[in-house]
Each structure stands twice: as C-alpha cells, then as structure tokens.
C-alpha angles and dihedrals in degrees: 000000000000116000097247091047091050091048090051091049091051092049094050092047091063102039097108095043086052090051092048091050100042102028116137087216098078149321109255130213108250113264094006092142093052093060115117096214115078092202089057093050090049093049092048092050092046091049092047091048095047094048097044116108092186102063118113097199132045123293093255095049093046094050092046090047093052091049093047092048092055092048094047096044092051090055116160091354090070109099113235091241092054093045090052091054092049092047089053089049087058090057090046092047087056089050097049090050092048095245101124 
C-alpha cells in the first residue's frame, strides 16, 4: 500500500473516535459505550449532557446524538450483542429524560 493511501486509511479508521473525543456536544465518561448495563449507559450520557457547557442543542438531543453516532459509525463491526445493549440504552435514555 502506498504511503498516502495507508495514511488516508488510518485517518478514516479513527474518525468516529476523534469525534467522540473532541465533540462539542459533550464530554463523555471514558468507556461509557463499553458498559454492559443499558441503564448505566443512559444515566452516564444524561449526566454528561446536562453538565456540558459546550453543547449547542438540548441535553436529550446531544445525548441521543452521541449514542446514535457511536452505533452508526461502528456499523457492521458492531457485534449483535453490543448493538442490542446500545439499542436498549436508547430506550432507557428516552425514559430517563421523560420522553417515553
């Protein structure tokens, strides 16, 4: 692989991680998306969104956007079990924000 092509591939590989780290939406608790409990993921996202001074939208929208970004960017590489946990976290996030 040529140097430039390899460099481009490496940059694309880390795009979602870069967005997650440097997003203006909110500062996330480290490892939040690797938790096994959807309720814990939702509570962490809610706390991060409510405490963020940098977000441009409401707390609910920012938290849900970050969760969707993670799910969408993982794409086919996201194992079915992990996706199921994160989808349950979306339901739980709606519940903790009173948007059922």
